[in-house]
Each structure stands twice: as structure tokens, then as C-alpha cells.
SERO-4910 file (N, C-alpha, C, O; in steps of 0.05 Angstrom, whole numbers):
BEGIN
 pado doro    nc1    nc2    nc3   cac1   cac2   cac3    cc1    cc2    cc3    oc1    oc2    oc3
  Met    A    722    272    117    722    259    143    706    234    141    686    233    128
  Ser    A    714    213    155    700    187    154    673    189    168    668    208    184
  Gly    A    656    170    162    629    169    175    632    167    205    616    179    219
  Glu    A    651    151    215    654    148    244    663    175    256    654    182    278
  Gly    A    681    189    242    690    215    252    668    235    253    666    250    273
  Asn    A    651    236    233    627    254    233    609    248    257    600    266    270
  Arg    A    604    222    261    586    214    283    598    223    310    584    233    327
  Leu    A    624    218    313    637    226    338    637    256    343    633    265    365
  Asn    A    641    272    321    639    301    324    611    310    333    609    327    350
  Arg    A    591    298    321    563    304    329    559    297    359    546    312    373
  Val    A    569    274    367    566    266    395    580    286    413    569    293    434
  Arg    A    604    294    405    619    314    422    603    340    423    601    352    445
  Ile    A    593    350    401    578    375    401    553    373    418    548    391    434
  Val    A    539    352    415    515    348    431    522    346    461    508    357    478
  Gly    A    544    333    467    553    331    495    561    358    507    554    365    529
  Ile    A    576    374    491    584    400    500    560    418    504    558    433    524
  Ala    A    542    417    485    517    433    487    501    425    511    489    442    524
  Ala    A    500    399    518    486    390    541    498    401    567    484    409    586
  Val    A    525    403    568    539    414    591    532    444    594    526    453    615
  Ile    A    533    458    571    526    487    572    498    491    581    491    508    597
  Leu    A    480    474    570    452    475    578    449    471    608    434    485    621
  Gly    A    463    452    619    462    447    648    472    471    664    460    478    684
  Val    A    493    484    654    504    508    668    483    530    668    479    543    688
  Leu    A    470    534    645    450    555    643    426    550    661    416    568    673
  Val    A    418    524    662    396    517    680    403    523    709    387    533    724
  Ala    A    428    516    716    437    521    743    438    551    749    430    560    771
  Gln    A    446    568    730    446    597    734    418    608    738    413    625    754
  Ile    A    399    596    723    371    605    726    362    598    754    348    614    768
  Ala    A    369    574    763    360    566    790    373    584    812    359    591    831
  Leu    A    398    591    808    412    608    827    401    637    826    400    650    847
  Ala    A    392    645    803    380    672    800    352    673    811    340    695    812
  Gly    A    341    651    819    315    651    831    293    648    810    269    648    818
  Gly    A    299    644    785    279    639    765    262    662    757    243    659    743
  Ser    A    269    687    766    253    710    758    272    733    752    296    731    755
  Gly    A    260    754    742    276    778    735    286    777    706    282    757    692
  Gly    A    298    799    697    306    802    670    328    783    661    327    771    640
  Ser    A    348    779    679    370    761    671    361    732    670    370    717    653
  Ala    A    342    725    687    331    698    687    316    693    661    317    671    649
  Lys    A    300    713    653    285    710    628    303    707    604    298    692    586
  Lys    A    325    723    604    344    722    582    357    694    582    361    682    561
  Leu    A    364    684    605    376    657    607    357    636    598    365    617    584
  Lys    A    331    639    604    311    619    596    309    619    565    306    597    553
  Lys    A    311    642    553    310    644    523    334    630    511    332    615    491
  Gln    A    358    635    524    382    622    514    381    592    518    389    577    500
  Val    A    370    583    540    367    554    545    348    542    524    354    521    512
  Ala    A    326    555    518    307    545    498    320    544    471    317    524    456
  Ala    A    335    564    463    349    564    437    370    542    436    372    528    415
  Leu    A    385    540    457    406    519    458    393    491    458    404    473    445
  Gln    A    371    487    472    357    461    472    348    454    444    350    431    435
  Gln    A    338    474    429    329    469    402    352    461    384    350    443    368
  Gln    A    375    474    387    399    466    372    408    438    379    416    423    361
  Val    A    408    432    405    416    405    413    398    384    401    407    363    391
  Asp    A    371    389    403    352    370    391    356    367    362    355    344    351
  Thr    A    362    389    347    367    387    319    391    370    313    391    353    295
  Leu    A    413    375    327    438    360    323    433    330    330    444    313    316
  Ala    A    419    325    351    415    297    359    398    281    339    401    257    337
  Arg    A    380    295    324    363    281    305    376    278    277    365    263    261
  Gln    A    398    291    272    410    289    245    421    261    241    435    250    258
  Pro    A    414    249    218    424    222    212    454    223    206    464    243    196
  Gly    A    467    202    213    496    200    207    500    194    177    481    188    163
  Pro    A    525    194    169    530    187    141    524    157    135    524    141    153
  Lys    A    518    152    110    512    124    102    537    107    104    559    115     96
  Gly    A    534     84    116    556     66    119    564     51     94    550     53     73
  Asp    A    585     36     95    594     20     73    574     -2     67    560    -12     85
  Lys    A    572    -10     42    553    -31     34    564    -58     44    588    -63     43
  Gly    A    546    -74     55    554   -100     65    560   -120     43    554   -115     20
  Asp    A    570   -143     51    576   -164     32    550   -176     21    529   -175     35
  Thr    A    551   -186     -3    528   -199    -15    524   -226     -1    542   -241      4
  Gly    A    498   -231      5    491   -256     18    492   -280     -1    496   -276    -25
  Thr    A    490   -303     10    490   -327     -7    464   -330    -21    443   -321    -12
  Thr    A    465   -343    -44    441   -348    -60    423   -369    -47    433   -390    -39
  Gly    A    397   -363    -45    379   -381    -33    371   -404    -52    378   -403    -76
  Thr    A    358   -424    -42    350   -446    -59    326   -438    -75    310   -421    -67
  Thr    A    323   -450    -98    300   -445   -116    275   -457   -104    274   -480    -96
  Gly    A    254   -440   -104    228   -449    -94    214   -467   -114    222   -469   -137
  Ala    A    192   -479   -105    176   -495   -123    163   -478   -144    153   -456   -137
  Thr    A    163   -487   -168    150   -472   -190    120   -472   -186    108   -493   -180
  Gly    A    108   -449   -191     79   -448   -191     66   -459   -166     52   -479   -168
  Ser    A     71   -447   -143     60   -458   -118     30   -453   -116     17   -465    -98
  Ala    A     18   -437   -134    -11   -434   -133    -24   -461   -142    -12   -476   -157
  Leu    A    -48   -466   -132    -62   -490   -140    -68   -490   -170    -65   -510   -183
  Ala    A    -76   -466   -180    -81   -464   -208    -79   -434   -216    -84   -416   -200
  Tyr    A    -72   -429   -241    -72   -402   -252    -76   -404   -282    -71   -425   -294
  Ala    A    -85   -381   -293    -90   -382   -322    -91   -354   -333    -97   -334   -320
  Tyr    A    -84   -352   -359    -89   -328   -375   -112   -336   -393   -110   -353   -411
  Val    A   -135   -323   -388   -160   -330   -403   -164   -308   -423   -165   -284   -417
  Ile    A   -166   -316   -448   -171   -297   -470   -200   -289   -471   -217   -304   -461
  Gly    A   -206   -266   -482   -233   -255   -481   -255   -273   -491   -278   -271   -482
  Asn    A   -249   -292   -509   -269   -311   -519   -273   -335   -501   -289   -352   -507
  Gly    A   -258   -336   -478   -261   -358   -459   -241   -380   -462   -240   -398   -446
  Ser    A   -224   -379   -483   -203   -399   -486   -180   -393   -468   -175   -369   -461
  Val    A   -165   -413   -460   -143   -411   -441   -116   -413   -456   -113   -431   -473
  Asp    A    -98   -395   -450    -71   -396   -461    -55   -417   -445    -46   -411   -423
  Ser    A    -53   -440   -456    -41   -463   -441    -12   -458   -433     -3   -469   -413
  Ala    A      3   -442   -449     31   -436   -442     33   -420   -417     54   -420   -404
  Asn    A     12   -405   -410     13   -388   -386     -8   -397   -366    -21   -380   -353
  Ser    A    -12   -423   -363    -33   -433   -345    -23   -458   -331     -5   -472   -341
  Lys    A    -36   -464   -309    -30   -489   -294    -56   -499   -282    -71   -484   -269
  Asn    A    -62   -524   -287    -86   -538   -277   -113   -525   -286   -133   -531   -274
  Ile    A   -113   -509   -307   -137   -499   -319   -133   -500   -349   -112   -492   -360
  Ser    A   -153   -511   -363   -152   -512   -392   -178   -500   -403   -196   -492   -388
  Ser    A   -179   -497   -429   -203   -485   -442   -228   -502   -435   -250   -491   -435
  Ala    A   -224   -528   -430   -247   -545   -424   -259   -538   -397   -282   -544   -391
  Asn    A   -244   -524   -380   -254   -516   -353   -268   -489   -353   -279   -481   -332
  Val    A   -268   -475   -375   -279   -448   -376   -301   -445   -397   -298   -456   -419
  Ser    A   -322   -432   -389   -344   -426   -408   -351   -396   -405   -346   -384   -384
  Ser    A   -363   -385   -426   -372   -357   -425   -401   -357   -434   -406   -354   -458
  Pro    A   -420   -359   -414   -448   -360   -422   -459   -334   -433   -479   -334   -446
  Ser    A   -446   -311   -426   -454   -286   -437   -431   -267   -437   -409   -272   -426
  Thr    A   -434   -244   -450   -412   -225   -453   -401   -217   -426   -416   -209   -408
  Gly    A   -374   -219   -423   -361   -210   -399   -364   -229   -375   -355   -221   -353
  Val    A   -376   -252   -378   -379   -271   -356   -365   -297   -363   -367   -307   -385
  Tyr    A   -349   -307   -344   -333   -331   -348   -338   -350   -324   -335   -342   -301
  Cys    A   -345   -374   -330   -351   -394   -310   -329   -415   -310   -320   -423   -331
  Phe    A   -321   -424   -286   -301   -445   -284   -313   -470   -271   -326   -469   -251
  Asp    A   -308   -492   -285   -317   -518   -274   -291   -534   -269   -279   -544   -288
  Leu    A   -283   -535   -244   -257   -546   -237   -259   -571   -220   -279   -575   -205
  Pro    A   -240   -589   -222   -240   -614   -207   -229   -611   -178   -224   -632   -165
  Phe    A   -226   -587   -169   -216   -583   -142   -231   -560   -129   -245   -545   -143
  Thr    A   -230   -558   -102   -244   -537    -88   -227   -512    -87   -203   -513    -81
  Val    A   -239   -490    -94   -225   -464    -94   -232   -450    -67   -255   -447    -60
  His    A   -211   -442    -53   -215   -428    -28   -212   -398    -31   -225   -382    -17
  Asn    A   -194   -389    -48   -192   -361    -54   -183   -357    -83   -171   -375    -95
  Ala    A   -189   -334    -94   -182   -328   -122   -176   -298   -125   -186   -281   -111
  Val    A   -157   -293   -143   -150   -265   -150   -152   -263   -180   -141   -280   -194
  Val    A   -165   -242   -190   -167   -238   -218   -158   -210   -225   -164   -191   -211
  Thr    A   -145   -207   -248   -135   -182   -258   -141   -180   -287   -133   -197   -302
  Pro    A   -154   -158   -296   -159   -156   -325   -132   -150   -339   -115   -137   -328
  Asp    A   -130   -159   -364   -106   -153   -380   -111   -126   -392   -123   -123   -414
  Asn    A   -101   -106   -378   -106    -78   -387    -84    -68   -406    -81    -44   -409
  Gly    A    -69    -85   -418    -48    -77   -437    -58    -78   -465    -41    -79   -484
  Gly    A    -83    -78   -470    -94    -81   -497    -98    -56   -513   -111    -57   -534
  Gly    A    -87    -34   -504    -90     -9   -519   -110     10   -507   -122      4   -486
  Ala    A   -114     32   -520   -132     53   -510   -160     43   -505   -171     28   -521
  Gly    A   -171     51   -482   -198     42   -475   -199     17   -459   -220     11   -447
  Thr    A   -178      2   -457   -178    -23   -442   -168    -20   -413   -173    -36   -396
  Glu    A   -154      2   -408   -141      6   -382   -160     12   -360   -152     10   -336
  Asp    A   -185     18   -366   -204     24   -345   -221      0   -337   -237      1   -318
  Arg    A   -218    -22   -351   -234    -46   -345   -226    -58   -318   -203    -57   -310
  Thr    A   -246    -68   -304   -242    -80   -278   -252   -109   -279   -268   -116   -296
  Ala    A   -243   -125   -260   -251   -153   -259   -259   -159   -230   -247   -149   -211
  Gln    A   -278   -177   -227   -285   -187   -201   -290   -217   -203   -297   -228   -224
  Val    A   -284   -230   -181   -287   -259   -180   -302   -268   -155   -299   -256   -134
  Ser    A   -318   -288   -158   -332   -301   -135   -323   -330   -135   -325   -343   -156
  Val    A   -314   -340   -112   -306   -368   -111   -329   -387   -109   -326   -411   -114
  Asp    A   -352   -376   -102   -376   -393   -100   -392   -391   -126   -384   -376   -145
  Val    A   -413   -406   -128   -431   -404   -151   -441   -375   -152   -452   -365   -133
  Gly    A   -438   -362   -176   -445   -334   -178   -473   -331   -190   -489   -349   -190
  Thr    A   -478   -307   -199   -504   -300   -211   -509   -314   -237   -532   -322   -243
  His    A   -488   -318   -253   -491   -328   -281   -482   -357   -284   -488   -369   -304
  Cys    A   -468   -368   -265   -455   -394   -268   -468   -414   -249   -475   -408   -226
  Thr    A   -469   -439   -258   -479   -461   -240   -457   -474   -225   -462   -490   -207
  Thr    A   -432   -469   -233   -408   -478   -218   -392   -454   -212   -395   -433   -225
  Gly    A   -375   -456   -193   -358   -433   -186   -329   -439   -193   -323   -463   -197
  Pro    A   -312   -421   -193   -315   -392   -190   -327   -379   -215   -330   -391   -237
  Glu    A   -335   -353   -211   -346   -338   -233   -331   -311   -235   -326   -298   -215
  Val    A   -323   -304   -259   -309   -279   -264   -327   -261   -281   -339   -270   -300
  Glu    A   -327   -235   -274   -341   -215   -290   -321   -193   -297   -306   -183   -280
  Ile    A   -321   -184   -322   -304   -162   -331   -322   -139   -337   -341   -141   -353
  Trp    A   -317   -116   -324   -334    -92   -326   -319    -71   -342   -296    -65   -337
  Asp    A   -333    -59   -361   -322    -37   -377   -338    -12   -370   -361     -9   -377
  Pro    A   -325      8   -357   -340     32   -348   -346     51   -371   -362     69   -368
  Ile    A   -333     47   -394   -337     65   -417   -364     58   -431   -378     77   -439
  Thr    A   -371     32   -433   -395     26   -448   -421     32   -433   -440     37   -448
  Pro    A   -426     34   -409   -417     17   -388   -431    -10   -388   -454    -12   -396
  Gly    A   -417    -30   -380   -429    -57   -379   -408    -78   -379   -384    -73   -379
  Leu    A   -417   -103   -379   -398   -126   -380   -386   -127   -408   -399   -120   -428
  Ala    A   -360   -136   -409   -346   -136   -434   -329   -161   -436   -316   -169   -416
  Ser    A   -328   -174   -459   -310   -197   -463   -282   -186   -465   -276   -170   -482
  His    A   -265   -195   -447   -238   -184   -445   -219   -204   -432   -228   -219   -413
  Ser    A   -194   -205   -440   -175   -224   -429   -168   -217   -400   -170   -193   -392
  Phe    A   -161   -238   -384   -154   -233   -356   -136   -255   -345   -133   -276   -358
  Tyr    A   -124   -249   -323   -107   -268   -308   -122   -277   -283   -135   -260   -270
  Ile    A   -120   -302   -276   -133   -312   -252   -114   -331   -237   -100   -347   -250
  Val    A   -114   -329   -211    -98   -346   -193   -117   -358   -173   -133   -344   -161
  Leu    A   -116   -384   -170   -134   -399   -152   -118   -415   -131    -98   -428   -138
  Asn    A   -128   -414   -107   -116   -431    -86   -139   -443    -70   -134   -458    -51
***
């Protein structure tokens, strides 16, 4: 049976059940709402109401898939102000970076990376490269867009290794806006 046919059958069943429910409610009212027959009718009404509610909530069959929309225009490449893949030693992978070079990054101590940039950073997101094998997946990264604890210029990135525990030199991705 088609999806439309199934939906119409459900609508018919719910409609018929609603009529029966109305008749039962009327019988209860005529019976004065008390006594054994009224109690029995109330139970029947409650059971029928539950069935009606269940039928009314059942989703219909999935419809046909719509036509494919038109292809949108290509957006601007790299809309971030700057981004980079920074290797654990502080050098920048230029093939995977924009507006940040190795000259902009220093590592004054283990697990600390300082950025000296020619533009103002308003927000930053950093993610450790946790694809380096066993033991690297637990490392975390944090970034401060202002001058941090270890750096005289901002932003500052710290990579934390919970296994050692302490700061660790480790590759990461950073996006700046």
C-alpha cells in the first residue's frame, strides 16, 4: 500500500475510534457516571483513548526522496585570518598553514609555543595532533590569545601530557581570527 494510503487508513481508524469514544462518553453521561456499568464504560473509554493516542502518534511511512538541489558557489578559501600546523619543535608546516610561518613561532620551553604575529588575534582554537601513535591520544592543548605565562607576545599555546604528567613538545593545529 502506498504511503498516502497508509496515512489515510490511520486517519480513518483514528476518526472512527474518536466517534466510538464519543458514544461511550455519552453513555457514561446518560448512565449518571456511577454504578458498575459506568465504571466498565470508563475503563473501555480509557483503553480506547490509549489506542487512539498510540495510533495518532505513529509516524507515517517515509516519503519519496526529493530532487537534488543546485550546486552552490564555491566559498573563499581559508576564511580564517591565519592557521597553521605546528610541529613539536616549533617549526611550521608551510603547506598546511596560512599567514603563519616558522619565523612567527618560538618555543622557549618544553610544550610552550609563543606566537609573534603582525595582526591582532581576537580568538584562537588549538587542537593537539593526537594521531602520533600510542600515548599521544591523551594530550591536550590550551591557548591564550593574550600574553601568557611564558610568552612576551601572544598568543601562547601549551601542550599537556597527562601521562608524564607535564608539558610536552608535541605537534598541533591552530586557527586564529
